[in-house]
C-alpha positions in Angstrom: -15.2 34.2 -63.6 -11.7 34.9 -65.0 -9.7 32.3 -66.7 -6.3 34.0 -66.6 -3.7 31.6 -65.2 -1.6 33.1 -62.4 2.2 32.7 -62.2 4.2 31.8 -59.2 3.5 32.5 -55.5 4.2 35.8 -53.8 5.4 36.7 -50.4 2.8 36.8 -47.6 2.6 40.1 -45.8 3.1 39.5 -42.1 0.8 42.0 -40.6 -1.6 41.6 -37.6 -4.5 43.4 -36.1 -7.4 45.1 -37.7 -8.0 48.4 -39.5 -7.9 50.8 -36.6 -6.4 54.1 -37.8 -8.8 54.8 -40.6 -12.4 56.1 -40.6 -14.4 55.4 -43.7 -17.4 57.5 -44.6 -20.7 56.1 -43.4 -22.8 54.4 -46.1 -26.3 55.7 -46.6 -28.5 53.2 -48.4 -31.5 54.6 -50.2 -34.8 53.7 -48.7 -35.6 52.1 -52.1 -34.0 49.0 -50.7 -35.7 49.0 -47.3 -39.1 47.3 -47.4 -40.5 47.4 -44.0 -40.3 45.4 -40.8 -39.3 41.8 -41.3 -40.5 40.5 -37.9 -44.2 39.7 -38.0 -46.3 38.3 -35.2 -47.9 35.2 -36.6 -51.7 35.0 -36.2 -51.8 31.2 -36.7 -51.0 28.1 -34.7 -47.6 26.9 -33.4 -46.8 23.3 -34.0 -43.9 21.3 -32.7 -41.7 18.4 -34.0 -39.6 16.2 -31.7 -37.7 13.0 -32.3 -39.8 11.5 -29.4 -43.0 12.6 -31.1 -45.5 10.8 -33.4 -47.2 12.0 -36.5 -50.5 10.8 -35.2 -50.2 13.5 -32.4 -51.8 16.9 -32.4 -48.5 18.8 -32.9 -48.9 20.6 -29.6 -45.7 21.1 -27.5 -46.8 18.3 -25.2 -47.9 16.1 -28.2 -45.4 16.9 -31.0 -45.1 15.4 -34.5 -42.1 13.2 -35.3 -41.5 14.1 -38.9 -40.5 17.6 -39.9 -42.0 17.1 -43.4 -45.3 16.0 -41.8 -45.3 19.1 -39.7 -44.6 21.3 -42.7 -47.5 19.8 -44.6 -49.9 21.0 -41.8 -48.9 24.6 -42.0 -51.1 27.4 -43.4 -50.7 31.2 -43.4 -49.5 32.5 -40.0 -48.5 29.1 -38.6 -45.1 28.3 -37.0 -43.3 25.0 -36.9 -40.8 24.7 -34.0 -38.4 21.8 -34.3 -36.9 20.4 -31.1 -33.2 19.5 -30.7 -31.8 16.5 -32.6 -30.4 15.1 -35.8 -33.1 14.5 -38.4 -32.4 12.3 -41.5 -34.9 14.0 -43.8 -35.5 16.8 -46.3 -38.1 19.6 -46.2 -40.2 20.6 -49.2 -42.4 23.6 -48.4 -45.9 23.0 -49.9 -47.9 26.0 -48.8 -47.6 29.8 -48.7 -48.1 32.3 -46.0 -49.4 35.8 -46.6 -47.5 39.1 -46.4 -49.0 39.8 -43.0 -49.0 36.2 -41.7 -45.9 34.3 -42.9 -45.2 30.6 -42.4 -42.2 30.1 -40.2 -40.1 26.9 -39.9 -37.5 27.2 -37.2 -35.4 25.5 -34.6 -36.9 25.7 -31.2 -35.3 28.7 -29.4 -31.8 27.8 -28.0 -31.9 24.3 -29.4 -29.7 22.7 -32.0 -31.5 21.2 -35.0 -29.6 19.4 -37.8 -30.9 18.0 -41.1 -28.3 15.5 -42.0 -28.3 14.4 -45.6 -25.9 11.5 -45.2 -28.3 8.7 -46.0 -30.5 10.8 -48.4 -30.8 10.7 -52.2 -31.8 13.4 -54.6 -35.4 13.0 -55.7 -34.9 15.1 -58.9 -32.1 16.7 -60.8 -32.6 19.8 -58.7 -33.0 19.1 -55.0 -32.1 20.4 -51.6 -32.4 19.7 -47.9 -34.8 22.6 -47.8 -36.7 23.2 -51.1 -39.1 26.0 -51.8 -40.9 26.0 -55.1 -43.8 28.4 -56.1 -44.4 29.3 -52.4 -44.3 32.8 -50.8 -44.1 34.5 -47.4 -41.8 31.8 -45.9 -39.3 32.1 -43.1 -36.6 29.4 -42.6 -34.3 30.0 -39.6 -31.9 28.4 -37.1 -31.3 25.1 -38.9 -28.1 23.3 -39.6 -28.1 21.6 -43.0 -25.3 19.3 -43.9 -23.8 16.3 -45.5 -26.0 16.2 -48.6 -24.0 14.6 -51.5 -24.5 13.5 -55.0 -22.2 11.9 -57.7 -24.8 12.2 -60.4 -23.8 14.3 -63.4 -26.1 17.0 -64.6 -27.7 17.7 -61.2 -27.8 20.7 -58.9 -27.8 19.9 -55.1 -28.3 22.4 -52.4 -28.6 23.2 -48.7 -31.5 25.6 -49.5 -33.0 26.1 -53.0 -35.7 28.5 -53.9 -37.3 28.6 -57.4 -40.4 29.3 -59.3 -42.9 32.1 -58.6 -42.4 33.5 -55.1 -42.2 36.6 -52.9 -41.0 37.4 -49.4 -38.6 34.5 -48.5 -36.5 35.0 -45.4 -33.5 32.7 -44.8 -32.0 33.6 -41.4 -29.4 32.2 -39.1 -28.9 28.8 -40.8 -25.6 26.9 -40.8 -25.0 25.1 -44.1 -22.0 22.9 -44.8 -20.7 19.9 -46.6 -23.1 20.2 -49.6 -21.2 18.4 -52.3 -21.6 17.6 -55.9 -18.9 15.1 -56.7 -20.0 14.1 -60.2 -17.4 13.5 -62.9 -17.5 16.5 -65.2 -17.8 16.1 -69.0 -15.2 17.0 -71.6 -16.2 20.7 -71.2 -15.9 20.5 -67.4 -19.6 20.8 -67.0 -22.2 18.6 -65.2 -21.4 19.4 -61.6 -23.3 22.0 -59.6 -24.2 22.7 -56.0 -25.3 25.7 -53.8 -25.3 26.3 -50.1 -28.1 28.7 -50.8 -29.4 29.1 -54.3 -32.3 31.4 -55.1 -33.8 31.5 -58.6 -36.3 33.9 -60.0 -37.6 31.8 -62.9 -41.1 33.3 -63.2 -41.9 36.4 -65.3 -43.6 37.7 -62.2 -40.7 39.5 -60.4 -39.7 37.9 -57.1 -39.2 40.5 -54.3 -38.7 40.6 -50.6 -35.8 38.1 -50.4 -33.8 38.3 -47.1 -30.7 36.2 -46.6 -29.3 37.2 -43.3 -26.7 35.8 -40.8 -26.3 32.5 -42.4 -23.0 30.5 -42.5 -21.9 28.5 -45.5 -18.7 26.5 -45.6 -16.8 23.4 -46.9 -19.0 22.9 -50.0 -18.0 21.2 -53.3 -19.8 23.5 -55.7 -18.6 22.5 -59.2 -19.6 25.3 -61.6 -22.0 27.0 -59.1 -21.8 29.3 -56.1 -22.0 29.0 -52.3 -24.7 31.6 -52.4 -26.5 32.7 -55.5 -29.3 35.2 -56.4 -30.1 34.4 -60.0 -32.7 35.7 -62.5 -35.8 37.8 -62.1 -35.3 39.0 -58.5 -35.2 42.5 -57.1 -35.4 44.4 -53.8 -33.3 41.8 -51.9 -31.1 42.0 -48.9 -28.0 39.8 -48.4 -26.6 40.8 -45.1 -24.3 39.6 -42.3 -23.5 36.2 -43.8 -20.3 34.3 -43.3 -19.1 32.3 -46.4 -15.8 30.5 -46.4 -13.7 27.5 -47.4 -15.7 26.7 -50.5 -14.3 25.6 -53.9 -16.1 28.2 -56.0 -17.6 31.7 -55.9 -18.7 32.9 -52.4 -21.7 35.3 -53.0 -23.0 35.8 -56.5 -25.7 38.0 -58.2 -26.5 36.7 -61.7 -28.3 37.6 -64.9 -28.8 36.4 -68.4 -28.5 32.7 -67.7 -31.9 31.9 -69.1 -33.4 31.4 -65.7 -36.4 33.7 -66.6 -37.8 33.4 -70.1 -38.1 37.2 -70.4 -34.5 38.3 -71.1 -35.3 41.8 -70.1 -36.2 40.6 -66.6 -33.6 37.9 -66.3 -31.2 39.6 -63.9 -30.7 40.2 -60.2 -31.2 43.9 -59.5 -32.0 46.6 -57.0 -30.6 44.9 -53.9 -28.0 45.3 -51.2 -25.1 43.1 -50.1 -23.7 44.4 -46.8 -21.9 43.2 -43.7 -20.8 39.9 -45.1 -17.6 38.1 -44.4 -16.1 36.0 -47.2 -12.8 34.1 -47.1 -10.9 31.1 -48.4 -12.7 30.9 -51.8 -10.6 29.0 -54.2 -11.5 27.0 -57.4 -8.1 25.4 -57.7 -8.5 21.6 -58.2 -12.3 22.0 -58.4 -12.8 19.6 -61.4 -15.0 22.2 -63.1 -12.0 24.5 -63.3 -8.9 22.3 -63.0 -5.9 24.3 -62.0 -7.6 27.7 -62.7 -8.1 30.1 -59.8 -11.2 31.8 -61.0 -13.5 32.2 -58.0 -14.7 35.6 -56.8 -15.5 36.4 -53.2 -18.4 38.6 -54.2 -19.3 38.4 -57.9 -21.8 40.3 -60.0 -22.4 38.5 -63.3 -25.0 40.4 -65.4 -26.5 42.1 -62.3 -27.5 45.8 -62.0 -28.2 48.4 -59.4 -26.8 46.6 -56.4 -25.0 48.2 -53.4 -22.0 46.1 -52.2 -20.9 47.7 -48.9 -19.2 47.1 -45.6 -18.1 43.6 -46.5 -14.8 41.8 -45.8 -13.3 39.6 -48.5 -10.0 37.8 -47.9 -8.2 34.9 -49.5 -10.5 34.6 -52.5 -9.1 34.2 -56.1 -10.7 37.5 -57.0 -12.0 39.7 -54.2 -14.9 41.5 -55.8 -15.7 41.0 -59.5 -18.1 43.0 -61.7 -18.3 41.1 -65.0 -20.7 39.6 -67.5 -20.2 36.1 -69.0 -22.8 36.8 -71.8 -21.9 38.6 -74.9 -23.7 41.9 -75.3 -24.9 42.0 -71.7 -23.5 44.1 -68.9 -23.0 44.3 -65.2 -24.0 47.9 -64.5 -24.6 50.6 -61.9 -23.1 48.6 -59.0 -21.9 50.6 -56.1 -18.9 49.1 -54.3 -18.1 51.0 -51.2 -16.5 50.7 -47.7 -15.3 47.2 -48.2 -12.0 45.6 -47.2 -10.5 43.3 -49.7 -7.2 41.6 -48.8 -4.8 38.8 -49.6 -6.6 37.5 -52.7 -4.6 35.3 -54.9 -5.4 37.3 -58.0 -6.9 40.8 -58.2 -8.7 42.6 -55.4 -11.1 44.0 -57.9 -11.9 42.7 -61.4 -14.2 44.3 -64.0 -15.2 43.5 -67.6 -15.8 40.3 -69.5 -13.0 37.7 -69.2 -12.6 37.5 -73.0 -13.9 39.1 -76.2 -16.8 36.7 -76.4 -18.2 37.9 -73.1 -20.1 41.0 -71.9 -18.9 44.1 -70.1 -18.9 46.3 -67.0 -20.7 49.6 -67.3 -21.2 52.7 -65.1 -20.1 51.1 -61.8 -18.8 53.2 -58.8 -16.0 51.9 -56.6 -15.3 54.2 -53.7 -14.0 54.3 -50.1 -12.7 50.7 -50.2 -9.4 49.2 -48.9 -7.6 46.9 -51.3 -4.7 45.4 -49.5 -1.9 43.1 -50.7 -3.9 41.3 -53.3 -2.4 39.4 -56.3 -0.7 37.2 -53.8 0.5 34.8 -56.5 2.0 37.7 -58.4 0.3 36.8 -61.6 0.3 40.4 -62.9 -3.3 41.1 -62.0 -2.6 44.0 -59.7 -5.0 45.4 -57.1 -7.4 46.3 -59.9 -7.8 44.1 -63.1 -9.6 45.6 -66.0 -10.7 43.0 -68.5 -12.3 43.2 -71.9 -14.8 46.0 -72.2 -14.9 47.9 -69.0 -16.6 51.3 -69.6 -17.3 54.4 -67.6 -16.4 53.0 -64.3 -15.3 55.3 -61.5 -12.8 54.5 -58.8 -12.5 57.2 -56.2 -11.3 57.6 -52.6 -9.9 54.1 -52.3 -6.8 53.0 -50.5 -4.5 50.7 -52.4 -1.6 48.8 -50.7 0.3 46.7 -53.3 2.5 43.8 -52.3 6.2 43.3 -53.4 5.1 43.2 -57.1 4.2 47.0 -56.7 1.5 46.6 -59.4 -1.7 48.6 -58.7 -3.7 48.4 -62.0 -3.6 46.0 -64.9 -5.7 47.3 -67.8 -5.6 44.4 -70.2 -7.3 46.0 -73.2 -6.8 49.2 -75.2 -10.6 49.1 -76.0 -11.6 50.0 -72.4 -12.8 53.6 -72.3 -14.3 56.2 -70.0 -12.9 54.6 -66.8 -11.6 57.2 -64.3 -9.5 57.0 -61.1 -9.0 59.9 -58.7 -8.8 60.9 -55.1 -7.2 57.6 -54.2 -4.3 56.8 -52.0 -1.5 54.4 -53.0 1.4 52.8 -51.2 3.9 50.0 -51.8 7.1 49.3 -49.9 9.3 49.8 -53.0 8.3 53.5 -53.2 6.5 55.8 -55.6 9.2 55.7 -58.1 8.9 51.9 -58.5 5.1 51.7 -58.4 3.5 50.2 -61.6 0.3 50.8 -63.5 -0.7 49.2 -66.8 -3.3 51.4 -68.4 -4.7 50.5 -71.8 -2.0 47.9 -72.3 0.8 50.5 -71.7 2.9 50.0 -68.6 4.2 53.0 -66.7 6.6 53.0 -63.7 6.5 55.7 -61.2 3.5 57.5 -59.7 4.2 60.9 -61.3 5.0 59.3 -64.7 1.7 57.4 -64.5 -0.4 60.5 -63.7 1.2 62.5 -66.5 0.7 59.8 -69.2 -2.8 58.8 -68.3 -4.4 61.9 -66.8 -5.7 59.6 -64.0 -5.4 60.3 -60.2 -4.5 64.0 -60.5 -5.9 64.5 -57.0 -4.6 61.3 -55.6 -1.5 60.8 -53.4 1.2 58.2 -52.7 2.0 57.9 -49.0 2.5 55.3 -46.3 -0.8 53.9 -45.0 -1.2 53.5 -41.3 -3.4 50.4 -41.5 -3.1 46.9 -40.4 -4.9 43.8 -41.8 -5.0 40.4 -40.2 -2.7 37.8 -41.6 -4.3 35.6 -44.2 -5.6 32.2 -43.1 -4.8 29.0 -45.0 -6.7 28.4 -48.2 -6.6 24.7 -47.3 -9.9 23.5 -45.7 -9.6 22.4 -42.1 -10.9 18.9 -42.9 -10.7 16.8 -46.1 -13.8 16.1 -48.2 -14.7 12.5 -47.6 -17.7 10.9 -49.3 -18.7 7.4 -48.1 -19.2 5.8 -51.5 -17.0 2.8 -51.5 -14.3 4.5 -53.5 -10.9 5.6 -52.1 -10.1 8.5 -54.5 -10.8 11.1 -51.8 -8.4 9.3 -49.4 -5.3 9.6 -51.6 -3.7 12.4 -49.6 -4.4 10.8 -46.2 -1.6 8.7 -44.8 -2.1 5.1 -43.8 -2.8 4.6 -40.1 -2.1 0.8 -40.3 -0.4 -0.9 -43.3 0.5 -4.4 -44.2 1.9 -5.9 -47.4 0.1 -9.3 -47.7 -3.6 -9.4 -46.9 -7.0 -8.8 -48.4 -7.2 -5.7 -46.1 -3.9 -3.9 -46.6 -4.4 -0.3 -45.4 -6.5 1.4 -42.7 -6.9 5.1 -42.9 -8.6 7.4 -40.4 -9.6 11.1 -40.5 -12.4 13.2 -39.2 -14.4 16.4 -39.6 -15.6 18.5 -36.8 -18.5 16.1 -36.3 -17.7 12.7 -37.8 -15.0 10.0 -37.7 -14.1 8.4 -41.0 -12.5 5.0 -41.5 -11.4 3.6 -44.8 -10.0 0.0 -45.4 -8.2 -0.5 -48.7 -7.3 -3.8 -50.2 -9.0 -6.5 -52.3 -11.9 -8.9 -52.1 -13.6 -7.2 -49.2 -16.9 -9.0 -50.1 -15.4 -12.5 -49.6 -16.6 -12.8 -46.0 -20.2 -12.0 -44.7 -19.3 -10.2 -41.5 -17.2 -7.0 -41.1 -16.6 -5.5 -37.7 -14.8 -2.4 -36.5 -13.9 -2.3 -32.7 -13.3 1.1 -31.0 -11.6 1.8 -27.7 -12.8 5.4 -27.0 -12.0 6.0 -23.3 -8.2 5.3 -23.2 -8.9 2.6 -20.6 -8.0 -0.9 -21.5 -9.6 -2.4 -18.4 -13.2 -1.5 -19.3 -15.2 -2.7 -22.3 -15.0 -5.8 -24.4 -11.7 -7.7 -24.3 -12.2 -10.8 -26.3 -10.3 -10.2 -29.5 -7.5 -12.8 -30.0 -3.9 -11.7 -30.9 -4.6 -8.1 -29.9 -2.8 -7.1 -26.7 -4.6 -3.8 -26.3 -8.2 -4.5 -25.4 -11.2 -2.7 -23.8 -13.5 -1.8 -26.6 -16.6 0.4 -25.9 -18.1 0.2 -29.4 -18.3 -2.1 -32.4 -19.7 -1.4 -35.8 -21.1 -4.7 -37.2 -22.0 -4.6 -40.9 -22.8 -0.9 -40.6 -24.7 -1.0 -37.4 -23.2 0.7 -34.3 -23.4 -1.1 -30.9 -22.2 -0.1 -27.5 -20.8 -2.5 -24.9 -22.7 -2.1 -21.6 -21.7 -3.7 -18.4 -24.4 -5.8 -16.8 -23.3 -7.6 -13.7 -20.0 -9.1 -14.9 -20.9 -9.3 -18.6 -20.3 -6.7 -21.4 -23.5 -6.9 -23.4 -24.1 -5.3 -26.8 -26.8 -2.6 -27.1 -27.5 -1.0 -30.4 -26.9 2.8 -30.4 -30.2 4.4 -31.3 -30.2 7.0 -34.2 -26.4 6.7 -34.5 -26.5 7.9 -38.1 -23.5 5.7 -38.9 -23.0 5.0 -42.6 -20.9 2.5 -44.5 -20.2 1.5 -48.0 -18.7 -1.8 -49.1 -17.0 -2.4 -52.4 -14.6 -5.0 -53.6 -11.4 -2.9 -53.0 -12.7 -0.5 -50.4 -14.8 -0.3 -47.2 -15.7 3.1 -45.9 -17.4 4.2 -42.7 -18.6 7.5 -41.2 -19.7 7.7 -37.6 -21.0 10.8 -35.8 -18.5 11.3 -33.0 -21.2 12.1 -30.5 -22.6 8.6 -31.1 -19.4 7.3 -29.5 -19.1 10.1 -27.0 -15.8 11.3 -28.5 -14.8 14.9 -29.5 -11.8 17.0 -30.2 -8.9 15.8 -28.1 -10.1 12.3 -27.8 -7.7 9.4 -28.4 -9.1 6.2 -29.9 -7.9 2.8 -31.0 -9.4 0.8 -33.8 -9.4 -2.9 -34.9 -10.9 -4.2 -38.2 -11.9 -7.9 -38.5 -13.8 -10.1 -40.9 -15.6 -13.3 -40.1 -16.8 -16.3 -42.1 -20.3 -17.8 -41.9 -19.2 -19.8 -38.8 -18.0 -16.6 -37.0 -14.3 -17.5 -37.3 -12.0 -14.5 -37.7 -10.4 -14.6 -41.2 -8.9 -11.1 -41.5 -7.6 -8.7 -38.9 -6.0 -5.2 -39.1 -3.7 -4.7 -37.4 -2.7 -8.3 -37.5 -1.6 -8.5 -33.8 0.0 -6.7 -31.0 -0.7 -3.4 -29.3 -2.8 -0.7 -31.0 -1.8 2.8 -32.1 -3.8 5.8 -30.9 -5.6 8.1 -33.3 -6.0 11.6 -31.9 -9.1 13.7 -32.8 -7.4 17.1 -33.4 
């Protein structure tokens, strides 16, 4: 990570399309990284889990288990567990290993949607995940959605998927992981808050091999000091391919060494792997409490790793595009090949190398070739397209295309101690022209392409010319939806406008927002615990003539649903009466505090979705059932639109 503070905001380049007039050399990856077929026909049994099942069943397709964890506990080498569609409020801990020939597979049933929802779940230990694999090998996890697992406990690491201990041959494929949040208050050093979408640790002195992380999606996670995806410690021969990582508040994909994960310091680094075909964007640590106002998050980051090929990836709108650094003094990131990547519109540098200060390690013998670095340093903080930090040695940058923004700065070499770095056969362009282009090499700034070449001896075979390429416009660094945690505190609602507001009442404000799957309601005021009954009424069909219509002083009626003390009910017409029926498995959650009442309801539980218009009334009742508080107080109801 880099802790240099950027200055100001630059002008966004208004370009559309894709790179279409440029052919980059094909990457050839040595067979050292390819370790055989990953699709193995299991020789064991296939078991099934369904929400309509029973753990006393046989586990056959016509007699499925109910609990995923129970099904997992039945598995031996070669077995497969197929999970039928539904939302499951449980975690998985893998408790047995497969073999290299007969792996254990835990998967969603083909073409069905399976979600492990952590909304009502607590961490069982200081390191916990919705899927946790410890000391188990030859495991395949695929096709699961893992979401809404949250902690506020300091000193913990929470995850979507965590792998640790002694293991081999773990495959994580086609999983969708989002809203994994560590919201703990950090200490004075900004520590104590860690989360991963996927975190894989090699903590044993027996080297972990055969890791495949392919075609997963990780987004909207609150990571603290950690990374959306991490490969850390004594791990080699791994593949990280075709993943999509975006809208996270710290590093996207990270390969790590020397953090003390493995006791043998000579083995304690990720190595000999490939990182290809990934798409990483909207990676920003700004306002992450572990970083404050620093923008320090890399899209793809090697911290103490060695012998990794980073190729054919797209990185946009990160703080740093690709970073090769070491946070540990005397340790290096080395022999990394960075080729055929597109890095664009990052707030700081497109490429950063070296330790971020003199107390850190260094970058050594890395090769950066055939990449496109386009309009990075968006905040114009004097990082340039390439930022060389403390102790970057013997790194080669060749055959790259550099398109600088209005700052016209291509390279910022921050230290005179950097040595052996070479640049040649590159192509440069900025709108201000060759005579105004800037390079800062070993702390000396030169202006003008020819002047730079003469003074440094770099880029003698390079050229400055207009580049016929187009890169898509950057998307917003702002997450699509706010991070809301139902914990009885309103700090995460500060930026959300009041939907209903009064000046004199116990309940003074009602706020509403939503994610792509949940509706959130927050009541703010005082003394919410005074009355024993709290109810929220919802009109969800835009029809005031159907549904319950018995609320006094409210002119807009017709409520299809009511949440009573945290339990969701639906009004169902029977003859001429609207009867209440509890919504099964609604997954609604609520938290009541003295000054705040928060609710989260899965939108599918109320048959609403994007585009729906709803109306909401909040009331409290005393022990006799008499209404004591109402918001809004009276009159017609405003509509809230699910956008």
